[in-house]
C-alpha positions as CSV (number, residue, x, y, z in Angstrom):
1,M,-11.1,172.6,92.8
2,K,-8.3,170.6,94.5
3,I,-9.1,167.6,92.3
4,V,-8.5,169.6,89.2
5,H,-5.2,170.8,90.6
6,L,-4.2,167.2,91.4
7,L,-5.2,166.0,87.9
8,I,-3.2,168.8,86.3
9,L,-0.2,168.0,88.5
10,G,-0.5,164.3,87.7
11,W,-0.7,165.1,84.0
12,I,2.4,167.3,84.2
13,C,4.3,164.6,86.1
14,A,3.3,161.9,83.5
15,L,4.3,164.1,80.6
16,P,8.0,163.2,80.7
17,L,7.0,159.5,80.3
18,A,6.0,160.2,76.8
19,A,9.6,161.0,76.0
20,S,10.7,157.4,77.0
21,A,10.1,156.3,73.4
22,Q,13.5,157.7,72.4
23,W,16.6,156.3,70.7
24,Q,20.0,157.2,72.0
25,W,23.2,156.4,70.2
26,V,26.8,157.6,69.6
27,D,27.3,158.8,66.1
28,N,30.4,158.5,63.9
29,Q,31.9,161.8,65.3
30,G,31.5,160.5,68.9
31,K,28.5,162.7,69.8
32,K,25.4,161.4,71.6
33,V,22.3,161.6,69.5
34,F,18.7,161.5,70.9
35,S,15.9,160.8,68.5
36,D,12.4,159.4,68.1
37,Q,13.6,157.5,65.0
38,A,16.0,154.6,64.7
39,P,19.6,155.4,64.0
40,P,20.9,155.1,60.4
41,P,22.1,151.6,59.3
42,D,25.8,152.8,59.3
43,I,25.7,153.1,63.1
44,P,27.2,149.9,64.7
45,E,25.1,147.9,67.2
46,K,27.6,148.6,70.0
47,N,27.0,152.4,69.7
48,I,23.3,152.2,70.3
49,L,22.8,153.1,74.0
50,R,19.0,153.0,74.3
51,R,16.2,151.8,72.1
52,A,12.6,153.1,71.8
53,G,10.1,150.9,73.7
54,G,12.6,148.0,74.0
55,A,12.9,147.5,70.3
56,P,14.8,144.3,69.4
57,P,18.4,144.6,68.2
58,R,19.0,144.8,64.4
59,V,19.5,141.6,62.6
60,S,21.7,141.3,59.5
61,F,19.9,139.3,56.9
62,S,22.8,137.1,55.5
63,P,21.9,133.6,54.3
64,A,22.9,131.0,56.8
65,A,25.2,128.3,55.5
66,P,25.0,124.7,56.9
67,T,28.0,124.0,59.1
68,A,29.3,121.0,60.9
69,A,29.3,123.0,64.2
70,N,25.6,123.8,63.7
71,P,23.8,120.8,62.3
72,A,20.4,122.3,62.9
73,V,21.1,124.8,60.1
74,D,20.8,122.8,56.9
75,G,19.2,123.4,53.5
76,T,15.9,121.8,54.5
77,A,15.6,123.6,57.8
78,A,16.3,126.9,56.1
79,A,13.7,126.2,53.5
80,V,11.1,125.4,56.1
81,A,11.9,128.4,58.3
82,A,12.0,130.9,55.4
83,P,8.5,132.2,54.4
84,S,7.5,131.5,50.9
85,P,7.1,134.5,48.5
86,A,3.4,133.5,48.0
87,A,2.7,133.7,51.7
88,S,4.4,137.1,52.1
89,A,2.5,138.4,49.1
90,A,-0.8,137.2,50.5
91,A,-0.1,138.9,53.9
92,K,-2.1,142.1,54.1
93,P,-0.2,145.3,55.2
94,S,-0.9,146.5,58.7
95,G,-2.5,149.9,59.4
96,V,0.9,151.6,59.7
97,D,1.9,150.3,56.2
98,K,-1.4,151.7,54.8
99,E,-0.7,155.1,56.3
100,L,2.8,155.0,55.0
101,A,1.5,154.1,51.5
102,E,-1.0,157.0,51.7
103,K,1.7,159.4,52.8
104,A,4.0,158.2,50.0
105,K,1.1,158.6,47.5
106,K,0.3,162.1,48.7
107,A,4.0,163.1,48.5
108,E,4.2,161.7,45.0
109,E,1.1,163.6,44.0
110,A,2.4,166.8,45.5
111,E,5.7,166.3,43.6
112,K,3.8,165.8,40.4
113,A,1.7,168.9,41.0
114,E,4.9,170.9,41.8
115,K,6.5,169.7,38.6
116,A,3.3,170.6,36.6
117,A,3.3,174.0,38.2
118,E,7.0,174.5,37.3
119,A,6.3,173.3,33.7
120,A,3.4,175.8,33.4
121,K,5.6,178.6,34.7
122,L,8.3,177.7,32.2
123,A,5.8,177.6,29.4
124,K,4.4,181.0,30.4
125,A,8.0,182.4,30.4
126,K,8.7,181.0,27.0
127,T,5.4,182.4,25.6
128,D,6.3,185.9,27.1
129,N,9.9,185.6,25.6
130,C,8.4,184.6,22.3
131,A,6.1,187.6,22.2
132,R,8.8,190.1,23.2
133,A,11.2,188.6,20.6
134,K,8.7,188.8,17.8
135,Q,7.9,192.4,18.8
136,G,11.6,193.3,18.9
137,K,12.2,191.6,15.5
138,A,9.3,193.5,14.0
139,T,10.8,196.7,15.3
140,F,14.3,196.0,13.8
141,D,12.7,194.7,10.5
142,S,10.7,198.0,10.1
143,G,14.0,199.9,9.5
144,I,13.4,202.6,12.1
145,R,16.5,203.9,14.0
146,V,17.1,202.2,17.3
147,A,19.1,203.7,20.1
148,R,20.8,202.0,23.0
149,L,22.5,203.2,26.2
150,N,26.3,202.5,26.3
151,A,28.4,201.8,29.3
152,Q,28.6,205.5,30.2
153,G,24.8,205.8,30.1
154,E,24.9,207.8,26.9
155,R,22.4,207.2,24.1
156,E,23.9,206.0,20.8
157,I,22.2,204.9,17.6
158,M,22.8,201.3,16.5
159,D,24.8,200.9,13.3
160,D,24.0,198.2,10.6
161,K,26.3,195.6,12.1
162,A,24.8,195.9,15.6
163,R,21.3,195.8,14.1
164,A,22.1,192.6,12.2
165,A,23.6,191.0,15.3
166,E,20.4,191.9,17.3
167,Q,18.1,190.6,14.6
168,K,20.1,187.3,14.5
169,R,19.9,187.0,18.4
170,L,16.1,187.7,18.3
171,Q,15.6,185.1,15.6
172,T,17.4,182.5,17.7
173,V,15.1,183.4,20.6
174,I,12.1,183.1,18.3
175,D,13.3,179.7,17.0
176,S,13.8,178.3,20.5
177,D,10.8,179.7,22.4
178,C,8.1,179.9,19.7
179,K,7.3,176.3,19.1
């Protein structure tokens, strides 16, 4: 039983070591930020206090120009040092890249499904509006008296001018939603 207690105690003591893969930097407002992800590119290198797992410093990818002070950097050395596009295209992505590609594909599929669901919802709403507009237009075209509630909650019969305006509004709804 003591061995189990020692193993549990050892596990609890080792748990904080998992948090060592943390980034620490000072943001633009001067606050310290702790994260398991790298800081955004707008954070200057001098503000990064700690890197996760000893990650190398960021390197800006500006083309090196040959200079007299640095004769090793010339056009031929840069051409030899730079990988060719064919070689980089032939390189296979690592497992992390495959996982990232799968996640991106799943996110894209989820977004497409969400858009399709939204389109179906919109189509159903248009169908319902079309049916209600046709039913209302049929009611107004039949010539029966139609009453509405005014602002005071009193019932009043629609006159010919109000009926014509409502018929025109219903016709525009039918024209837009019943396609």
